[in-house]
N, C-alpha and C positions, 0 to 999 in steps of 0.2 A: 872353816869356811863362815861368810857371813849366814849368820841367823835367818835374815827374810830370805837370801838365797836358799837354806837351806829348806824354809819350810814351801817355797817354791817346789823345789823339789817332791815332796812330801804331795803335793796338792798333784801332781802330775799324776801320782801314781791313784787317785782315783779316778773311775770309770768314765767317759769319754771328755777327761780336762784335758786342754792344752795348753800349750806354755802361755798364752795369750790370759785365757782365763785365769790359771795357774797365780800371775801374776796379779790381775784384779783382787784373787782374794786376798794375796797379804796386804796390798794395799788400804784395801777395805780394814782388813784388820789391823790398822794400823789408824786407819782416823777412829773407828771404835772406843768407843769408853774400857775404862780400867775393869767396870764392873763386868760390861758383857764379853770380855777377852777370859773376867777369871769363872766367870757361869759355862761360859763356853771350857775352859780347861778343866771344870770341874765333875762337866759331863762326859769328856773323851776317857779321864781317870774312871768315871765310874765304867763306863761300858768295858773296858781293860779288866777292871774288877768282877765284875757280875757276866761277861761272855763265855755261853758255853756251848759246846757243842753235842746234838744229842747223835749217844751210842746206836741208835736205833735207823735214824732216816739219816743222820750228819747234816742237821738243818742247825745252822747258827744261832743261839735265840739269849736273850737278857733272862733279868731276873724277872721269875712268875711268883703272883703268891696263890697259884692252884694248887702246888705242894711242896714238897719238901727237895725232892730227888732232885739233883745238880747235872743229871747228865744223862736223863731223860726230857727232850720237850711236850709242854702243855697236850701236842696234837696225838705222841705215841701214848701216852700216859691215858687218856682221856678213853675208858670204856665203853663211849658210845657209837664213836667210830668203829666206822664197817667192817671189820680185818678182809673182807673178802677180798678186797680193791686194794691195790700198789699201784700209787702212779709215779712214773719216772720222769722224771725232771732234770733241769739245770739247776737253778740256782734259787734260792730264797723269796724274790721276790714273785715267783712264778706262782711258788703256795698264796703267799699271798694276796695275788690276780684271785687265783679259784676262790681261795676263801669267801671273797666279797661277791662271789655270782650265789653264794649257799646253794650248789647245785650240787657238789662233790661231797661225800662223807665218808670216804676212805680213807686208806694212809698215802705218805708222799717216800719221800726217798730221793736226797739231793743226788747229783750224779758229780758236779762239779763242773762238767765244760761238755763240749762238743768232741770228736774226732776225728783230730786233721787229717788231709789223707796222705801229706809227706809231712813226717816229724821223724825225729831220730829215736826221739824217747818209746819208751814199753808205754800202752796205752792203759795199765794200771799204775803207769805214772801219771798220767793225766785227767784217766776216769778213776771215780770210785766205784770200781768193781768189782776189789776186792772184796771189798764191804757189803756189797749188796748180794755177789754170791752167797757169801755165807748166811748174811740175813735170808734168804729163800734158803738155803740149807737147813738153818735152823728149823726153819718153819715147815720144811716139806718133813723134817725129823723130829719135833713136834710130838707128843701124845697122842693118841685118838683123838676125837673133837668129842668122842662121847663118853669119856674118863671124866669123872670129875673132878679129877684133882689136876686139868689141862685147863689152863687159862688163856690158849695161845689159837687164838681164831684162824682156821686156814685159810690161804690165799688160793683162789679161787681164778683171779685174772690179773694180767700184770697190763696196765695200760700205760704206754712209752706217748708221754706229753714232750717232743721234741719239736725244737723249729724245725719248717719244713722247705731245710733247705738241701744243700747237696751232702754238707760236711753231719748237717742233721739224720739225712738216713743212712749215710752211711755209719753212722755211729749207732742206730737203730739195728740195722744188720750185724755189726758187731758183736751189741749186746744181743740179739736173738742165736749170733752161732755161740756165743760163750756159756748165754744159761741156759741152750741144752744140751751139753755135757752134766748139767746138773738129773742126779737119782730122782726121779720120779717128776719130774718139770713136765712133762708129757699131761699130767694131769691140769697145769696151768691153762689158761688161754691164756694166749696173746694180742693186744690190743693195740690199735694207732688211731690220737684224735684225727676226725675227719678233715679233711682237709677245703670245710670249711674256713678256717682258719687260711688266711693269705701266707703266700710262697716268702717267706722271711719273716712273718709276724713275730715280733717276742711275746711269749704268753703272758709279760707283768703288761704287757699292754690292752690287752687281751677284754671286750665288753662282754657284760653276761647274756646278752642274745648269741654273740658270737660261740663264745664257748661252750653255751647248751646245745646250738647245732654240731658243734665238731665233737661233741660229747655223747650226746644219743646216736651219734650217726657212725661210732666208732667201729674199726672192724679190725 
């Protein structure tokens, strides 16, 4: 296949990019200097070599100077985060948006997607639900919080920060039913961000005041 056509196909995999936009990207690169293309290629290579998936929250993150562990992101590694709160959301951009508000200081879990109403795949093939069940189960089964050897803070509230769409509601209902099967889950409160968030609003676009209202009035 012609390299320019192949590059156009690769750009089509980007979120929200159609054929015309993909073609514009290719022609833009064709016109750019060799130095620019080399710099772009080097940074893509760097991403390939430094990208990691957090073993706890499943967030994709790059190289960081915070610590040496490559399997735990800086948020999960941060002992100052409030481990009593676990916020479940769809993607990393949602975390970035919430972090910018500086209003939430708990932990996160990246679900990866919402659950479609009609789909031949199993939910576990679409959502990171097995990993979520494992994370919560291990937390509930961890040592007594009063033990000197225990470093795991018990989760007391799970917050669903999932878009207010039909699929979002369907996803939350599925998660609640699935999590209800975990031994001891009744000790954990489950809440949803208040609908101060507009229906269908993607969390990555939320502003500080809107998130504050939705967070403070969660139920």
